[in-house]
C-alpha positions, 0 to 999 in steps of 0.5 A: 205573400210574395208575387208578381202583379202579371195576374197571367203569370200568377194563375198559371203558377197557383194552377201549376201548384195546385194540379202538382198538389192533386195529382203527385200525392201518391208519387212524390219522386215522379216529377222531373224537368227537361228543356227542349228545342221545339214541340208541337201541340200533337208531341204535347198531346201526345208525349209520355215521357214524364218530365216537365217539357221548356220549348221556346215560342218566342225566343231570344234574338239574334246577337245585337250589334251593340250592347246598348241596342239590346234593350230594343232589339231583344223580344219582350217576352220569352214564351215557353210550353209547359207539360208535366205529367206525374205518376209514370212508375208501374203503379201510377196513374200518370197525369198530364198537364200543360201550360204556358209560362212568361219569361221576362227578358227585361229589354223592349219596355217602355221603361225608364231606368233612373238610378240614385244612390243611398246614403248607408248612415247605420253605424254598427258595433264591433259585434252582431247586436243581433239574439235568436229571436230576429230570425225567427220565422211565423212558419219554422216548418221545414223550408225544403217541404216549403218549396218542394213544389216549382213556382214557376212564377215572379215574385216582382213585377216586370219593372222591377225585373227589367231594372235589375236586368238592366243594372246587371248589364251595366255592372256585370262584364262579359266573360266573368264567372257568376254566381247566383245564390237562392236562385230559382227557374229565372235570374234575371240576367240580360239574355246575351249572358248565357253566350257571353259569361264564362259561367252562372252557377246557381244554388237554390231550393228546388233543383226542378226550378234550377233545371227550367233556369236556361242560363245555368251552366250548372246548379246545386240545390242546398238549403242554405239555413241548414247547411250555410255553405257554398260548393264552390272553391276559393277565388272562383267567381266574379260575381256573386248575386242574390235576389229578393232572397236575403230576408228568408236567410236565418244564418246570413252572415255565414252565408256572405262570409261564404261568398266572400270566400268564393269571390276572386279579389276585386269580386263584388257581391249585388244583392238586390231586394224589394218590398215583397216577400213571403211573410211566414218565411221572412225573418222577424226583424226583417218584417219590422223594418221599412225599406231603408232600414233593409239596406241598412241591415244589408250593410251591416250583414256585409260588414260582419262578414268581412266586406268593407262599407257597401253602396247602395242604390234604388234603381226602380223603374219608372213606369209611365202613367204607374206610380205603384210598380215594386220598388228595386234597391241595390247594395253592393260591395267589393271584395 
């Protein structure tokens, strides 16, 4: 299944999910999130609010003098203290758990970020050639049940996150209105995007994860496999991003048509993809393809959604002394 190679984050995430399953079964609606600016150890121990608290331990640095210096001046990680309490109702038996989570900023790393273009050569027929079995998934159960518990973990490793962050910095202009679909507790945007973008909106499966995403201006929980529409007006955004999630969509063409609708003329879609996934939730034909075929498939989706031919890039980070980090690819197209 998809997972970060960062063992500490994995342990935290699965401990958090296991705790939630054990503690919250009698009262499924007793969980909520909140971010606070600061939290002392005593506050953490004594607090009785039924929330999850996020407080920066190593917060973002002041605004950098120049964009090109941000990679070196920003912290490598932002760590937060997380408090979760369950059963906070008249019949509940409140239990409190706390963990630390670490966010990758994509900056101040030892990695380098080469970019190479990949030629997309597959000629797609006039009509989509896909069959229903292409979109079959091993787990056809309710996606909302699968994603009920917040997963405060990374599904790609730090070099892959960093390469995507640097790509966004180089290719999304300040002042843009940005939409992140299939979003979660992190969007992998550079730290400064929170301040220098006009708007960052998101849709995703889990509202608790998006509540923890402090870069978002607004968000709406939506199961795009059930309702493949976006709750925004036409021509609203300059950029639509989708991070390592296109493989879970059973109606990708309909959703990308929606992305095209909400994009302004000249706006672009940036779809990023690695080689990690939850195989039980990824569609059948995706699991039978290699990385190159995935890029061709995404290009096909985009063409059937009304876009022109896309551009594809390998932006996999170069890691000193390591050749087994997660790959990262981009498929990008302009409206």
